[in-house]
KETIDREN-330509 format. One record per atom (N, C-alpha, C, O): residue in one letter; x, y, z. Coordinates in steps of 0.2 Angstrom, whole numbers, plus 5000, padded with zeros to 4 digits. Example, Ala and Ser with C-alpha at 12.3 -4.5 7.8 and 13.67 -1.06 7.14 Angstrom:
KETIDREN-330509
A506649725039/A506249785039/A506649845039/A507149835042/S506449895035/S506849955036/S506450005039/S506750065040/
end
This chain:
KETIDREN-330509
M554153235405/M554153225401/M553453195398/M553053155401/D553153225390/D552453215390/D552453165385/D552953145384/S551953125382/S551753075379/S552153085369/S552453055365/V551853165370/V552153195362/V553053195363/V553453155359/Q553353235368/Q554153195367/Q554253155369/Q554853155368/A554053095372/A554153025374/A554053005366/A554652995363/V553453005362/V553652955355/V554152975351/V554552935349/L554253045349/L554753075346/L555453035346/L555753005342/L555753055355/L556053055356/L556352975354/L556952965353/A555852915355/A556052855356/A555752845347/A555152845346/L555952845343/L555652855337/L556452875333/L556852845328/I556552945337/I557252955335/I557852905338/I558352875335/Q557652895342/Q558152835344/Q558452765340/Q558952735338/G557652745338/G557552675336/G558152695330/G558652655329/L557752775323/L557752785319/L558852795316/L559152785311/T558852815323/T559552835320/T560252795326/T560852815327/E559952755327/E560452705335/E560852675327/E561552675326/F560452635321/F561252585318/F561352635309/F561652615305/L560952715310/L561052725304/L561952765307/L561952805312/P562352755304/P562752845303/P562752875300/P562952885294/V562352925307/V562052985307/V562353025314/V562453085314/S562352995318/S562453005325/S561753005327/S561353035324/S561552975334/S560852985336/S561053045342/S560553075344/S561553045345/S561853115349/S561453165347/S561053205350/A561853165339/A561653235336/A560853235335/A560753295337/H560553215333/H559653215334/H559553245337/H559453305337/L559553195344/L559353215350/L559353255354/L558953245359/I559853325352/I559953375354/I559453425352/I559153475355/L559453395343/L559053425341/L558353505342/L558353565342/P557753435343/P556953425347/P557253455356/P556753475358/S557853455360/S557653495366/S558053535366/S557853565371/Q558753585362/Q558653625361/Q558253705357/Q558353765357/L557753645354/L557453705346/L556553735353/L556353785355/L556353635356/L555953665359/L555853665366/L555253665369/G556553675369/G556553655375/G556353615382/G556253635387/W556353545380/W556253505382/W556653505387/W557153525385/P556553465394/P556853435398/P557053365398/P556653325395/D557653345401/D558053305400/D557353235402/D556853245406/Q557353175398/Q557153155397/Q557053085402/Q556553045402/G557453075406/G557753045412/G557952955411/G557452925408/L558552925413/L558652875414/L558252815414/L558552765411/A557652815415/A557052775414/A557052745409/A557252695407/F556752825404/F556852845395/F557052795393/F556852735392/D557852835393/D558552815393/D558752745390/D559052725385/V558452715397/V558652625396/V558152575393/V558252515391/A557552615393/A557052565388/A557052575381/A556752535377/V557352635379/V557652635371/V558152605371/V558152545370/H558652625372/H559152565372/H558952515374/H559152475369/A558752475377/A558252395377/A558052395370/A558252345367/G557552445367/G557252435365/G557652405356/G557352375351/T558252435356/T558652435350/T558852385352/T558952365346/L559052345356/L559652285357/L559052235356/L559252175353/A558552245359/A558352175357/A558052185349/A557752135347/A558052235345/A557852255339/A558352215333/A558252175328/V559152235336/V559352195333/V559652115334/V559952085329/V559452095339/V559752035340/V558852005337/V558751945334/F558652025337/F557951995332/F558151985326/F558051945323/Y558652045324/Y558652045314/Y559351995313/Y559451975308/Y559751975319/Y560251925317/Y560151875322/Y560651845324/R559551855323/R559351785328/R559851745324/R560251715328/Q559851725317/Q559951665313/Q560951675313/Q561251625313/A561451745314/A561851745314/A562051725321/A562551695322/L561551745326/L561851735332/L561851675337/L562151655342/S561151625333/S561051545334/S561751515331/S562051475334/G562051525326/G562351505322/G563151515325/G563651475325/F563151575328/F563751615335/F563851545340/F564351515341/V563151515345/V563251485348/V563351415344/V563651375348/D563251375339/D563351325341/D564151315335/D564351265332/G564351385336/G565251365334/G565251365340/G565551315342/V565151405345/V565551385353/V565551335353/V566051305353/L564751305354/L564751245355/L565051185354/L564951135358/G565451185348/G565651165344/G565251105338/G565451045336/R564551145336/R564151085331/R564051135326/R564051195328/G563851125320/G563851155311/G564251125308/G564551085310/D564251175301/D564751165297/D565251205297/D565851195295/A564951265300/A565851325301/A565951315308/A565851375311/V565951285311/V566251285317/V566951345319/V566951375324/G567551335313/G567851385315/G567751455312/G568151505315/V567351465307/V567151495304/V567051565311/V567251615314/S566551535312/S566151575318/S566151585326/S565751625329/R566751545329/R567251535333/R567851595334/R568151615339/Q567951625325/Q568351655324/Q568051725324/Q568351775327/E567351725321/E567051775323/E566751815329/E566651875329/V566651775335/V566551775340/V567051805344/V567051845349/K567751795341/K568351805344/K568551915342/K568851965344/C568351885336/C568451955333/C567752025337/C567852085336/L567452005338/L566852035342/L566952045347/L566852105349/A567151985352/A567452015359/A567852075358/A567852135360/V568452045354/V569152105352/V568852185352/V569152235355/A568252185348/A568352215346/A567952265350/A568052335350/T567552235354/T567152265359/T567452285366/T567252315371/L568152255365/L568452295375/L568652365375/L568652405380/P569052385368/P569252455368/P568652475370/P568652485376/A568052495368/A567652535371/A567252525377/A566852565379/L567452455379/L567252455386/L567452475394/L567152485399/V568552485391/V568952525394/V568952595395/V568852635399/A568952605387/A568652685388/A568052725391/A568052785393/G567652685389/G566952695395/G567052715402/G566752755406/L567452655402/L567652665411/L567952725414/L567752765418/L568652735409/L568952755410/L568752845410/L568952885414/F568552845405/F568352915400/F567452965402/F567153025402/S567252895403/S566652935403/S566252975406/S565752995403/E566552995412/E566453055416/E566753115413/E566453165413/V567453115410/V567453165406/V567153185399/V567153235395/I566953155399/I566453145392/I565853185393/I565653235390/D565653145398/D564853175400/D564853255404/D564453305404/G565453255406/G565653345407/G565853375405/G565953425408/Y566153375397/Y566553425396/Y566353425388/Y566453485385/L566153365384/L566053345377/L565253315377/L565153255375/R564753345379/R564053345377/R563853405373/R563353405369/G564253465373/G563953535370/G563853525364/G564153485361/T563253565363/T563153575354/T563653575348/T563553555342/A564353625351/A564853625348/A565153585343/A565253585337/V565253545350/V565753475351/V565253425346/V565553385343/I564453445345/I564453365343/I564153395336/I563653365334/A564253455333/A564353475327/A564753465323/A564653445317/T565253475326/T566053475324/T566253405323/T566653405318/T566053355326/T566253265328/T565753265321/T566053245316/T564953275320/T564553265314/T565153255309/T565453215307/L565053345309/L565553365301/L566153315298/L566353275293/F566453325304/F566953285305/F566853205301/F566953185296/F566753185306/F566753085304/F566053085301/F565753035302/G565753115296/G565353115290/G565753115285/G565753065281/L566253165284/L566953165276/L567353125280/L567753125276/L567553085284/L567853025284/L567452975282/L567752945278/L566752955283/L566452905281/L566452915275/L566252865272/G566552975269/G566652985263/G567252955261/G567152915255/L567552955263/L568252975259/L568552895261/L568952865257/S568252855267/S568152775269/S567652755262/S567752695260/Y567252785257/Y567052745254/Y567352725247/Y567152695243/R567952765248/R568252755241/R568752705242/R569152685237/Y568852675249/Y569152615247/Y568852545249/Y569152495251/R568252565248/R567852505251/R567952445245/R568252465240/L567852375245/L567852325242/L567452295238/L567152245241/A567152295230/A566652295225/A566052235231/A566252215236/G565652225228/G565352165230/G564652185235/G564752235239/D564052165236/D563852145242/D563752095246/D563452105252/D563952045244/D563851995248/D563852005258/D563852065260/E563751965263/E564251985269/E564351925269/E564051875268/Q565051945272/Q565551905275/Q565951935282/Q566151995284/P566051845285/P566151875292/P566751905290/P567051905285/V567051935297/V567751975299/V568151935304/V568051945310/T568451905302/T568951845306/T569451865306/T569851825309/R569651905305/R570551935307/R570351995315/R569952035316/I570851965318/I570851995326/I571152065325/I570852115328/D571852075319/D572152115319/D571552195317/D571552255319/H571052155313/H570552205310/H570052235315/H569752285316/A569952175320/A569452175325/A569652235331/A569252265334/V570452235332/V570852275335/V570752345332/V570452385335/I570852355327/I570852425322/I569652445321/I569252495319/I569652415321/I568652425322/I568652425329/I568452475331/G568952395334/G568552415342/G569052495343/G568852545347/L569652505341/L569752565345/L569352635341/L569152685344/A569252605332/A568752655331/A568252675333/A568152735333/Q567652625337/Q567252615339/Q567252655344/Q566852705344/A567952645350/A567852705356/A567952765356/A568052795361/L568052795349/L567852835347/L567252875347/L567052925349/A566952825346/A566052845346/A565852875353/A565252905353/L566252865360/L565852885365/L566252965364/L566652975369/I566253005361/I566353075361/I565553075356/I565553045352/P565153115357/P564453135356/P564653145347/P565253145345/G564053155342/G564153155336/G564453125333/G564153115328/T565053075335/T565153025331/T565052985326/T565352975321/S564352965328/S564252895328/S564352825327/S564552805322/R564252795333/R564352735333/R564452685325/R565052665323/S563852665322/S563952625315/S564352675313/S564952645313/G564252735311/G564652745309/G565452765308/G565652765302/I565752775311/I566552765313/I566852675313/I567452655313/T566152625315/T566652555316/T566352535307/T566352475305/I566052585301/I565852575296/I566352605293/I566552575288/T566752655294/T567352695291/T567752655295/T567452615291/A568052635298/A568752595297/A568552535296/A569152495295/S567852495296/S568052435290/S567852435282/S567952385278/L567652515281/L568152515274/L568452525273/L568552505267/F568952575276/F569852585276/F570052525273/F570352525268/L569852465279/L570252395279/L569952355273/L570052295271/G569452405270/G569552355261/G568952295261/G568852255256/Y568352315267/Y568052295267/Y567052305262/Y566852355260/N566852265261/N566152275255/N565952335261/N566152345267/V565252365257/V565052405263/V564452365266/V564152385271/A564152275261/A563752265268/A564052225273/A563752235279/T564552195271/T565052165278/T564952205282/T564552185287/A565352275282/A565652325289/A564952345289/A565052405291/A564252345289/A563552355289/A563452305295/A563252325301/R563652235294/R563652155295/R563852155304/R563452135308/F564552205304/F564952155308/F564852225313/F564852225320/S564752295309/S564652365315/S563952345320/S563852365326/F563352305316/F562752295318/F562952245321/F562352235324/L563252185323/L563252125327/L563652165334/L563352165340/L564052195333/L564552215337/L564252265342/L564452285348/S563552305339/S563152335346/S562952305348/S562952325354/I562652255347/I562452225356/I562952215359/I562852275362/P563652185362/P563952175368/P563852255371/P563752265377/V563852325366/V564152365369/V563352405370/V563352445375/I562752395366/I562252425372/I561952405375/I561552435379/F562152325375/F562152285384/F562352325388/F561952355391/G562852325388/G563552365392/G563352415393/G563452425399/A563052465390/A562852525393/A562052525395/A561652565399/L561952485393/L560952465400/L561352465406/L561252515410/V561952395406/V562052395414/V562652445418/V562852455424/L562852485411/L563152525417/L562752565421/L562952575427/M562052605416/M561552655419/M561452615424/M561552635429/L561152565423/L560752545427/L561452515435/L561252505441/I561852515433/I562352505441/I562452565444/I562352565450/R562552635442/R562652715443/R561852715444/R561852755449/Q561552715443/Q561052755445/Q560252695446/Q559652705443/T560252655449/T559952615451/T559552655454/T559152675451/D559452675461/D558852735463/D558352755459/D557752735459/A558652795455/A558252855451/A558152795446/A557552805446/F558252745442/F557852695438/F557252675444/F556652675442/L557452655449/L556652625452/L556352655454/L555752635455/S556452725456/S555952765458/S555752815451/S555652875452/A555652805448/A555352805439/A554752815438/A554452765439/S554452885436/S553652865435/S553452865429/S553852895425/H553052845427/H552552865418/H552952785416/H553352765411/L552752745422/L552952685417/L552852655413/L553152615410/G552352685412/G551752655404/G552252685398/G552552655394/L552052765399/L552352785393/L553352765393/L553652765388/T553552745398/T554152725397/T554252645391/T554652625386/A553652605395/A553852545390/A553452545383/A553452505379/L553152605382/L552752615372/L553252635370/L553352635364/A553652685376/A554552715369/A554852635370/A554952615364/M554952605375/M555352545373/M554952515364/M555252525359/V554352495365/V554052475359/V554152495352/V554252465347/I554152575354/I554352615346/I554852605345/I554952595339/S555452615350/S556052615347/S556152535345/S556352535339/A556152475347/A556152425345/A555952415338/A556352385334/I555152445336/I555252425330/I555352485325/I555552455320/S555352545326/S555952585320/S556652575321/S556952605316/A556952555325/A557752515326/A557552445320/A557652465314/Y557252395321/Y557052365316/Y557152375309/Y557452345305/L556652405309/L556352435301/L557052475298/L557252475293/T557452515303/T557952545302/T558552485298/T558652475292/I558752435304/I559252405300/I558852355294/I559252335289/A558352345294/A558052305285/A558352375279/A558652375273/F557952425284/F557952485278/F558852515275/F559052545270/F559052495279/F559852525276/F560352455274/F560752445269/V560252415279/V560652355272/V560552355267/V560952355262/G559752365265/G559452355258/G559652415254/G559852405248/L559752505259/L559952535253/L560752535252/L561052565247/V561052525255/V561752555254/V562052485248/V562652465247/K561552445246/K562052405245/K561452425237/K561352375234/R561152485236/R560952505228/R561352555230/R561752565226/V561252605235/V561452675233/V562352705235/V562652755233/G562652645242/G562852645243/G562852725250/G562352745252/M563452735253/M563752785260/M563452855256/M562952875257/M563752875251/M563652945251/M562852985252/M562953035256/P562352975252/P561753015254/P561753035262/P561453085265/F562252985265/F562252995275/F562753025273/F562553085274/V563453025271/V563853095269/V563553155270/V563653185275/V563153175263/V562953235262/V562253265269/V561953315270/Y562153215272/Y561453215277/Y562053255282/Y561953315285/R562553225283/R562753225289/R563153295289/R563353305294/V563353335285/V563653395282/V562953455284/V562953505288/V562553425281/V561953485281/V561753465288/V561553515291/L561653405292/L561253445300/L562053465305/L561953455311/S562653475303/S562953505307/S563253555305/S563853565307/L562853585301/L562753645298/L562053675302/L562053735305/G561553635302/G561253655307/G561253675313/G561153735315/L561553605318/L562053625324/L562153695325/L561953745328/F562953675319/F563253755321/F562853805323/F562953845327/S562353795317/S561953875319/S561453875324/S561253935325/I561253825329/I560953835335/I561653875338/I561653935341/V562153835338/V562853885343/V562953955340/V563453995342/V562553965335/V562754045333/V562254085339/V562354125343/F561554055336/F561054115335/F560654085340/F560054095339/L560954035345/L560254025348/L560754005358/L560353995363/
end
């Protein structure tokens, strides 16, 4: 892996991890079109660590409030504890599905045709859900356990490449009647345990490959690039959707899926 590939893939990971457009769909395009080799486990761990650092730093005040709530401090102890419960509940389906089906998904559902299909289908579903959103742009905590279960089950579908983890969780939240700002907030907070769990799983399964990785300087650079780009993307997305909504991302996903289908047909 050369420096151009590392920088570009790190940027793609950081920019698309939190947008409802599917990072896997974007990562496959340069590999298919430019014939790049697989970037390796160490690189995957680094860029995921970068995006994790970005979302933790962006929501550091909310996370501090969660800690205070769990410890019984502050003015909103009940709300903070309830939202922590909701985040935990919403994390479980993806965790269980990942443990049970990750090998099947890796073996049979990572093809370009699958990613193109899910990019299109779940993009259109995102557009449909936008019609059910609650008005307003104030961020509110999600405190209903039944809603957390539904959002968590939706998130489990994101194990299928092309679905988009942020896209499907925002879609579920909008169908449940939350406004866009609240849906995005809960989706991004929910990414913290999911990305952390993915990192741990990668390291457990392939510890030797990670420890023997070369080009550690390039890998470290990729982590920094993904962290900075992911942080800027979160800030950009939260502000953008309050002004223009979700439809630009729906249109983009449709166009992207057409590009992926063209790869299937012509390459």
